N, C-alpha and C positions, 0 to 999 in steps of 0.2 A: 784282821787279815786271817782267813781260815788257815789252820795248820801252822801258825806261828805263835811264838810266845812273845810277850812284851811286858814292859814294866815302866814305872814312872818314879822319879825322885823329885821331891818337892822340899823347898826351904822357904819357910815363912819369915819374912823380915818385918818385925814390928814397925808399924808406922808407914809401911810401903804403899798402902792403898791410896790415900789422899794426902799428898804432901805439897807444900808450897814449892813453886819453881825455884825459889831461893835455896831450898834444901836438897835439890837434885844432886849437886856434886857430892854431898855427904852420902846420900843414898847410893849413888853410883860406886863410891869407894867401898861401901858395905857389900854391894852386890859382887864387885870384882874380888874382894877378899873371900867371900863365900865360894865363888866359882873356882878360885885358885886352890882353896882347901879341898873342895870336892874333887877336882881333877887329880890332885896328889893322892887322895884316898882311893880313887878308882883306877888309877893308871895301871897298876899291876894286875888286878882282876880282869880288866878289859884286855890286856895283852895276853892273858892266859885263856881267853875264850877260843873255842875251836869252831869258828864259823867260816 
């Protein structure tokens, strides 16, 4: 988008590309844990944004 800044954050979870369906619950737990930690780390900086 012209005139706008943007960024991306990425977390690679080993083994997340091709896993058996039986392993999905464990992968979902790992994803939820990563998202909870990311939200906690970014909560204050996001609140401080002047947008």
